[in-house]
N, C-alpha and C positions, 0 to 999 in steps of 0.2 A: 867441278869442285867435289872433293870427297864428302861422304855423308857425315852428319853430326854424330857425336859420341855421347853415350849416356853419361849423365853427371856423376852417378854413383861410381862408375869406372874411373873417371878423372879424379874424383875426390880420393879414392883409394890410392891412386898413383901419387898424389901429392902427400897424403898422410904417411905413406911408406918412406918418403924422402924427408920427413920431419916438419912438414907444413901443417898449420892448424887453422881450421875455419874460425876466423875471428868474429865476423859479423855478416849479416845479410841485410841488404838495403834494397828493397824491391826485388828485382830479378838479379841483382848483382851480389855475388858471393865473394867475400874478401878473405884471402888466405894470408897468413903471416908466418915468417920464419926469421929468427934472430939473424941480423947481419945481412939480410936480403931485402930487396924492395918488395912491397906487397904485390900479390897477384889478384887481379879483379876479373872474375869470370861472369859474364852475362849468361844466365841459364833460362832457356825458354822451352816449355814443354818437357822438362826433364833432360834436355839435351844441350850440349856445348858444341859450337861450331868447330870444325876441324882445324881452322886457322889458329884458334886459341890453344887447342891441344898441341899443335906443332910448337907454339911458343913455350908452352909448359915443358915439353920434352927437351927443348933447347936449354931452358933455365935449369932443369934438373941435371943435364949433362955438364953445364958450367959449374955447378955447385959440387960436383964430385972431385 
């Protein structure tokens, strides 16, 4: 499995596409964008698992 990605990098990627960090509940960061389902990211040790990053990349591609 690929290595985890830093949360700061994932957050920048989402924000560039118009997503906003709506709330944090424990380790779960919830991003919102009008007209799209929420994205919930579990963040542990400042990192996001590669599988979640792949899902985010797919979501961004679909919204283009």
